[in-house]
N, C-alpha and C positions, 0 to 999 in steps of 0.2 A: 306932259308930252313934249311941249316946247322946251322945257327945261332940260330934258334928257337929250333932245336934238341938239341944243346948244352945246352941252358937254361933249357930245359925240363929234360935232364939228370942231370944237376946240382941240380935242385929242388928235384928230386927223391933221389939223394944222400944225400941231406941235411935232408930230412924227415927221411931217414933211420938212419942217424947219431944221430938225435935228439931222435929217438925212442930207440936206444941202450943206449944213455946217460941217458934218463929218467928212464929206468929200473935199471940202475946201481947206480943211485944217491940216497942219503938220502936227505930229505927235511925238513927244519925248518920253523915253523910257524912264520910269521912276525907279532909280537904283535902290531906294530904301525898302520898297515893298516887292521888288522883283527878286527872283531866286533861281539859281541854276545849281543842280546837284547831280552826283553820280554815285553808284554803289560799286564796291569791289569786294573780292573774297581772297583772303590769304590763308596759307596753311590748310587749304581745302575746305575749311569750315568756319573761319572767322569772317563774318560780314561787317563791313564798315560803310558809312555814308560820309562823303566829302563834298564840299560846296565852294563855289567862287563867291566871295563877298563883295566884289566890286564889278558892277555891270553898268554900261552906258549905251546909249543908242537913240535912234529915231526912226519914225515911220513917216514917210513923206505923203503929201496929199495924193500923189499918183501911185501910192502903194509900194514904194521901194523901202524895204526893211534893211536896216543895218544895225547890228548889235556888236559892241566891242566887249570882249571878255578879258579882264585884267588877270593874266595868268599868275602873277606873284600874289594875288589875293586868295589863292587856293588855301582853304582851311581843312587840314586833316586832323587837327587837335593834337598833333605831335610836332613840335617845332623843328626837330632835326629832319623829320620826314617832309615837312613843308620845303625845307631847303634842298633836300635831295630831289624832290619832284621838280623843282625849278632847274636844278643843275643837270640832272641826268635825263629826265623825261622831256621837259620843255626846252632844254638847252638855253636857259636864261632868255628865252623869247618873251617880250613884254606883253604881247596881246595876241588873241585869236579873234577872228571876225566871223559872225554869222550874217549871211545876206540872203535875201529872197524877195519874192514878189507877192503882195497881198491884194486880194480882190476887195478894194475899198467900197465897191457898190454893195457888197454883202454887209460890210460893217455899217455903212450908212443906212441900210434898211432895218437895222436893229433898233427897236425902241428902247428907252431906258428900262432896265429890268429884263430885257430880252436876251436869249442865249441861242447859240447855234454851234454845230460841228462843221468844220471845214478842213480840207486837205491843204497842207503847206509843203511845197518843195523849196528847199533851201540849200545853201552851200556853206560848209564850215571851212574857213581858210586857216590852216595851222601848220607852222614849220615849212612853209613853201608849198604845201599840198592843198588842193581843193577837194573836199570830201562831200559828195552829194548826199543829202538827207531828205527823207520823206516821212511825214508823220501827220496824224489827225490832231487837230487843235480844237479845244473847247473855248469859245469866245463868249464873254458876257459884257453887256453894256451897263456899267455901274452908274454912270451919270452921263449928261450930255458932253462932258469933257474928259471922261475917263473910261478906258476899255481894259478888260482883263483877258489875257490869253494864257491857257494852260495846256500842256501836252496831255492829250486824252488817252493815248496808248503809250506803253513803254517804248522809248527809243533806245536802240543799242548802237554803241560805237566800238569798232574793232581796232585794236592797237596797231595791227599790221596795215590796215587801210589808212590809218592816220599817220603812218610813218613813225610810230612810237615804240616799236618792238625792241630796238637796241637799247633805248633808255630804260624800258621795263626790265630787260635782262640785267642791266647794270644795277638797277635798284634792288632786284632780287638777290644779286650777288653781294652787294654791300650790306643789306639787311639780313643776309644769311637765311633766306626763306626757301622752302622747297618749291613753292608755287605762288604765282600771283595771277589773278584773272586777266585774260587778254581781251575779253569782250565785256563791256560794262553797260549797265542800264543808266539812262540819263533822263532826268525830269526837269522841266522848266516852268516857271510861273513868271509872266511878264505883264506889268501894268504900264499902260501908256496914257499920258495926259496931254490934252490938246494945248497948243501954245499959240501965241500971237493973238489976233483979233478974236478968234473963237473962244479962247480962255477968258477974255475980258467981257464977252457979251453975256449979260444975265437973262436976256429975254426968254430963251428956250427953257432954261432951268425954272424960271419963275412960272412959265406957262404949264410945265409939267407938274410942278408942286401944286399949283392951283387946281389943275384938273383932278389930280388924285384926291386931294382933300375935299373938294366940293362935290365930287361924285359919290363919296362914301356916306354911309348911314351909320352914325355912331351907336345907335341902339342895337343894330344888328352886329356891329363890331364887338359889342360887349359879349355876345354869345360866342363869337369866333375866339375871343380872348381866353375862353375856357381851356383851349388847347395849350395855352401858354402859362396858365395860372399855377400849374403844379410846380414850376421852377421860378417864375417871376412874380414879384409883388409890385404894386403901384405906389406904395407909400415910401416917403423919403427915408433913407437909412435902413430899410428892411431888405436885406439880401437873403436869398434862399439858395437853392442849387445854382441859380443864375442870379445876376445882379438885379437890383431894383430898377424898374423902368421909369421911376420918377424923374421928370425933367429930360427924358431921352431925346425928344424932338429938338433938333438944333445942336445937340451935344456931340462931342467927339467920342468915337468908339473907344472902349476900354478905359473909361474915365471915372467910373464909380469908385469912390474912395473906399478902401478896405476890402474890395473884392479881388480875388486872385484869378486873373484872366489867363487863358491859354496863350501860348506864344503866337498862335495864328491871329488872335484878336489884338494882341499887343502890336503886331506888325501891320495890321489892316489899314490904319490911318484913314478912317472914314468919318464923315460928318453925317449924322442921322437926319437928313432932310427927307421929305416924303418920297422923293424919287429913289434915293439910296435905300430907304427902308423897304420900298416896294421891290427893288432888285433883290434884297436879302430875303424877304419873305417868300419870294418866288423860287429862289435857288440859293439856300444858305451855304451849301458846300461850294458852289461855283463862285459866289461873291466873296466868301472868306474861306479859302481852301484849308483843309486840315483842322477846321474848328471842331471842338468836342461836343457840340450841342446834339442832343438826340432829337433832332427836328429836321424833317425832310422837305419842309416848305408847304405852302398853300397852293393848291392847283387852280382855284378859281380867282380870277382877277377881281371879281366883286367882293370876295372875302378879304382880299388884300386891301382894297380901298376902304371897306368898312372898318377893318381893324385899325388902319392908320388914322381914320377920323376919330375913332374911339380913343386912341392913344393921345391924339392932339388935345382932346377935351379933358381927359382924366389925369394926365401926367404933368401938367404945367403948374 
């Protein structure tokens, strides 16, 4: 009884420490794992996905969001079209800026592995015009120093509202197309990492990892692992439908030699600590969007703790 009470008090203290740290920290956008894309249709039936490969930005401790979109980084997978988009549509403008206000109290209240839906009102500044945007955002706390934000609903951007109609007309003329979509769906995935003193402080992460591991029951975790065993083995070098989990705790994601990972996992850049593992087991699709695993997560925190304890014992 006293042991359980101790773990409960430790967990509460950890969440409180994370909350205070989140509100005090500044956050930097991780350009390697963040992604901004839009879809378009030409000739009435040909759908295409284009993306911007260079993003930068920050989220201040008081919730001011600023993201810079490098317009020349647009990738349409056709070189001449990339050039025409810059010349005709973006008029050789180097950047567009997304700005908004984030409720940091809500972010601070999220424990590691926690998720929430929140509304975001933002402004896209492009070619001298400010375009108001509103969308619902899915937010996941990946660790005490990393937060994931993904558009939960499709966001639509209209060429006329953005002042791009003339450029689209010119593009259609040069490419000799009958039609090009004037309203496009936009999706965004943004990963923010804490900077400064918060990024250097190990105490919150250590407390979280200790709480998750010590609160779990490895024997019960073995039973939970049955849900994973159809795809994953625990022996070194034995891959199945999924990679072996041997040595996973403390390893980098997508690092098992000889296994072909999805692009989502290749870009995830996670370290499998107990808190990162807990976040993934709770919400696989939120933690690593677009991954191909046929696994929807574990609903019970107790099952997650027990499974992590089992993996720590059996995979080292």
